[in-house]
C-alpha positions as CSV (number, residue, x, y, z in Angstrom):
1,M,-0.1,-0.3,-0.4
2,T,1.3,3.3,-1.0
3,S,2.2,5.6,2.2
4,H,1.7,9.4,1.9
5,D,5.6,10.4,2.2
6,D,5.4,7.7,-1.5
7,Q,2.3,9.6,-2.9
8,V,4.2,13.5,-2.4
9,N,7.2,11.7,-3.9
10,R,5.5,11.0,-7.0
11,Q,3.4,13.6,-7.5
12,F,6.4,15.9,-7.2
13,G,9.1,14.1,-8.7
14,P,8.0,14.6,-12.3
15,A,6.9,18.0,-12.1
16,A,10.2,19.6,-10.5
17,S,11.4,21.1,-13.4
18,A,8.0,22.9,-14.1
19,Y,8.2,24.0,-10.2
20,L,11.2,25.6,-11.0
21,T,10.2,27.8,-13.7
22,S,6.2,28.4,-12.2
23,T,5.8,32.1,-12.1
24,A,3.7,31.2,-9.0
25,H,6.7,30.3,-6.8
26,A,9.5,31.9,-8.6
27,Q,7.9,35.5,-7.9
28,G,6.8,36.9,-5.5
29,A,7.1,39.8,-2.8
30,D,7.4,37.1,-0.1
31,L,11.0,36.1,-1.4
32,D,11.8,39.3,-1.2
33,K,11.0,40.2,2.5
34,L,13.0,36.7,3.2
35,S,15.9,37.6,1.5
36,R,15.6,41.2,3.5
37,I,14.9,39.7,6.5
38,V,18.3,37.4,6.9
39,Q,20.4,39.3,4.1
40,G,23.9,40.2,6.3
41,K,23.3,37.8,9.4
42,S,25.8,35.4,8.8
43,A,22.9,32.6,9.5
44,E,22.8,29.7,9.2
45,V,19.5,28.7,6.8
46,L,17.2,25.5,6.3
47,D,14.3,25.6,3.4
48,L,12.2,23.1,4.7
49,G,10.2,21.7,1.5
50,C,12.0,23.7,-0.4
51,G,10.7,22.2,-3.5
52,A,12.1,24.2,-6.7
53,G,14.2,25.9,-4.4
54,H,13.0,29.4,-4.8
55,V,13.7,30.4,-0.9
56,S,17.1,28.8,-1.4
57,F,17.7,30.8,-4.4
58,A,16.4,34.3,-2.4
59,V,18.2,34.2,0.8
60,A,21.9,32.6,-0.1
61,A,23.2,35.7,-1.0
62,G,23.1,37.5,2.3
63,V,23.7,34.3,4.4
64,N,26.7,32.0,5.0
65,A,25.0,28.6,4.7
66,V,21.0,27.5,3.4
67,T,20.7,23.5,3.2
68,A,17.4,22.7,1.1
69,C,15.5,19.9,2.2
70,D,13.1,17.7,0.5
71,L,11.6,14.5,0.3
72,S,11.9,14.4,-3.6
73,D,15.2,13.6,-4.7
74,D,13.9,14.8,-8.2
75,M,13.5,18.0,-6.5
76,L,16.4,18.0,-5.3
77,A,18.7,17.6,-8.3
78,V,16.9,20.8,-10.1
79,V,17.8,22.9,-7.0
80,A,21.5,21.3,-6.8
81,A,21.8,21.9,-10.4
82,E,20.2,26.1,-10.2
83,A,22.3,26.8,-7.8
84,A,25.4,25.2,-9.6
85,K,24.2,27.5,-12.7
86,R,24.1,30.8,-10.4
87,G,27.0,30.3,-8.6
88,L,25.3,30.0,-5.4
89,G,28.2,27.5,-4.0
90,N,26.6,28.1,-0.4
91,I,23.4,25.7,-0.7
92,A,23.4,22.2,-0.1
93,T,20.6,19.6,-0.6
94,R,19.6,17.1,2.0
95,Q,16.6,14.9,1.6
96,G,14.7,14.4,4.5
97,I,10.9,14.6,5.8
98,A,9.7,17.6,8.1
99,E,8.3,15.6,10.7
100,A,11.7,13.5,11.4
101,L,14.2,15.3,10.2
102,P,18.3,14.6,10.0
103,F,19.9,18.1,11.8
104,P,21.0,18.1,15.2
105,D,19.2,20.3,17.9
106,C,20.4,24.0,17.3
107,S,21.3,24.1,14.1
108,F,19.8,26.9,11.9
109,D,19.5,30.3,12.9
110,Y,16.7,30.2,10.5
111,V,14.1,27.5,9.6
112,L,11.6,28.8,6.5
113,T,9.6,27.0,5.0
114,R,6.9,27.9,1.6
115,F,4.4,26.5,-0.2
116,S,4.9,23.2,1.5
117,A,3.3,22.9,5.2
118,H,0.1,21.6,3.3
119,H,1.4,18.5,2.4
120,W,2.9,17.6,5.4
121,N,1.7,14.4,7.1
122,S,1.5,15.3,10.8
123,L,1.7,19.4,11.0
124,P,2.5,19.3,15.2
125,Q,5.2,16.6,14.4
126,A,6.9,19.2,11.8
127,L,6.8,22.3,13.6
128,A,7.8,20.2,16.9
129,E,11.2,19.5,14.8
130,M,11.3,22.7,13.1
131,R,11.3,24.3,16.7
132,R,14.2,21.0,17.5
133,V,16.8,22.5,15.2
134,L,16.3,26.0,15.6
135,K,18.7,27.1,18.0
136,D,17.2,29.2,20.9
137,D,17.7,32.5,20.0
138,G,16.6,31.8,15.6
139,R,13.6,32.2,13.7
140,V,11.1,30.1,11.8
141,I,9.4,31.9,9.2
142,V,6.2,29.5,7.6
143,I,4.5,31.1,4.4
144,D,1.6,29.1,3.3
145,V,-2.1,29.1,1.5
146,V,-4.3,29.6,4.3
147,A,-7.9,28.4,4.8
148,P,-10.7,30.7,5.4
149,T,-12.5,30.2,8.7
150,A,-16.4,29.7,6.8
151,P,-17.1,26.4,6.3
152,L,-18.5,26.6,3.3
153,L,-15.7,28.2,1.9
154,D,-13.0,26.1,3.4
155,T,-15.1,22.9,1.9
156,H,-14.5,23.8,-1.8
157,L,-11.2,24.9,-0.8
158,Q,-10.0,21.9,0.6
159,S,-12.0,20.2,-2.4
160,I,-10.4,21.4,-5.3
161,E,-6.6,21.1,-3.6
162,L,-7.3,17.1,-3.0
163,L,-8.6,16.7,-7.2
164,R,-5.7,18.2,-7.9
165,D,-3.5,17.0,-6.6
166,V,-3.9,13.6,-4.3
167,S,-0.7,14.2,-1.5
168,H,-3.2,17.8,-0.8
169,V,-3.6,17.5,3.3
170,R,-5.3,20.5,4.4
171,N,-4.6,24.5,4.3
172,Y,-4.9,25.3,7.8
173,S,-6.9,29.1,8.8
174,V,-4.7,31.6,10.4
175,A,-6.0,30.6,13.7
176,E,-5.0,27.3,13.6
177,W,-1.8,28.4,12.5
178,T,-0.8,30.7,15.5
179,R,-1.9,27.7,17.9
180,Q,0.0,24.7,16.0
181,L,2.9,27.4,16.7
182,A,2.0,28.1,19.8
183,A,2.0,24.1,21.4
184,A,5.4,23.7,19.7
185,G,6.8,26.3,21.5
186,L,6.9,29.1,18.6
187,Q,5.0,32.8,19.2
188,V,3.7,34.7,16.2
189,D,5.4,37.6,16.5
190,A,4.4,39.2,13.0
191,G,2.0,38.5,10.0
192,E,0.8,39.4,7.0
193,Q,-1.7,38.0,4.4
194,W,-2.8,38.7,1.0
195,K,-4.7,37.1,-2.6
196,L,-2.3,35.0,-4.9
197,P,-3.6,34.5,-8.1
198,L,-3.5,31.2,-10.1
199,E,-4.2,30.6,-13.6
200,F,-6.4,27.7,-14.0
201,Q,-4.6,26.0,-16.7
202,A,-0.9,26.3,-15.4
203,W,-2.0,25.4,-11.8
204,V,-3.4,21.7,-13.4
205,T,-0.9,21.2,-15.8
206,R,2.5,21.8,-13.1
207,I,1.2,18.7,-11.2
208,K,0.1,17.2,-14.1
209,T,-3.6,16.6,-12.6
210,P,-5.7,14.2,-15.1
211,Q,-8.2,14.9,-17.1
212,E,-10.9,13.7,-15.8
213,R,-10.4,15.1,-12.0
214,V,-9.5,18.6,-14.5
215,A,-13.1,18.4,-15.6
216,V,-14.4,17.2,-11.8
217,I,-12.5,20.6,-10.8
218,R,-13.7,23.1,-13.5
219,G,-18.0,21.7,-12.9
220,L,-17.3,22.3,-8.5
221,L,-15.7,25.8,-9.4
222,Q,-18.1,26.6,-12.1
223,G,-21.4,25.1,-10.1
224,A,-20.2,26.8,-6.7
225,P,-22.6,29.3,-4.7
226,Q,-21.9,32.6,-5.2
227,E,-20.0,33.6,-1.8
228,V,-17.4,31.0,-2.8
229,R,-17.1,32.4,-6.0
230,D,-16.7,35.7,-4.9
231,Y,-14.0,34.6,-2.0
232,L,-12.1,32.6,-5.0
233,R,-12.6,35.6,-6.9
234,L,-13.4,33.1,-9.8
235,Q,-12.9,34.0,-14.0
236,A,-15.0,32.9,-16.3
237,D,-11.4,30.4,-17.3
238,C,-11.8,29.3,-13.9
239,S,-8.9,30.9,-12.5
240,F,-8.7,32.1,-8.9
241,S,-6.9,33.6,-6.0
242,I,-6.2,32.1,-3.0
243,D,-5.2,33.3,0.6
244,V,-1.5,33.3,1.7
245,A,0.2,33.7,4.9
246,M,3.3,34.6,6.6
247,F,3.9,34.0,10.1
248,E,7.3,35.4,11.9
249,A,8.0,32.8,14.7
250,S,10.4,33.0,17.2
251,P,11.6,30.9,20.4
252,L,8.5,30.9,23.5
253,H,11.4,31.4,27.2
């Protein structure tokens, strides 16, 4: 029987190159902000669930070293090749899962993760691991899609996410994130939220969603009640926008 980790690896391995060139992942003011936060700190940085490495590339020039960690060896190969192409010699890759990180305690000044946590099998366990490998004066920064609090909106969002990508676990609300970070020994010091537009065809093509499920997603979106259509800012071609949030957290003492 296929495990969740196997499912994630099977989904994202063949899509590694597509994520390197994905506009939704390769661009964003959040990447610029991450770069400014770590700039000149001589820091050791963990990019957890690094995907195609966009966080690693954004912060590498301003820190001592970056470890790009991901479940997918194919993703890590893309990161290593692109880092070499860009002359970023301080980026190293390491295979691992968020719930059991292959690093000693207190290894990193910053633990960063972007658009990965909604795939993790156990968010509490992963956050506990992030806190474990974080230095006592370090910072965790999480960027991910966040769920709306209204059940109607949440149900539709989670449904289209799972239909598009069977390795999806859950988008969490801002309140859930705050609560889970606190439970892991991390206090949220700052946060912000914004809308991320997604072009429908690129969204499903990138992860190679089977056409029969693409048709179901289109049907679900086109038949959605007005409240859902308004929340998603649904367009005629089924392109839409989702909520994304950044959480900056530090250890509770």
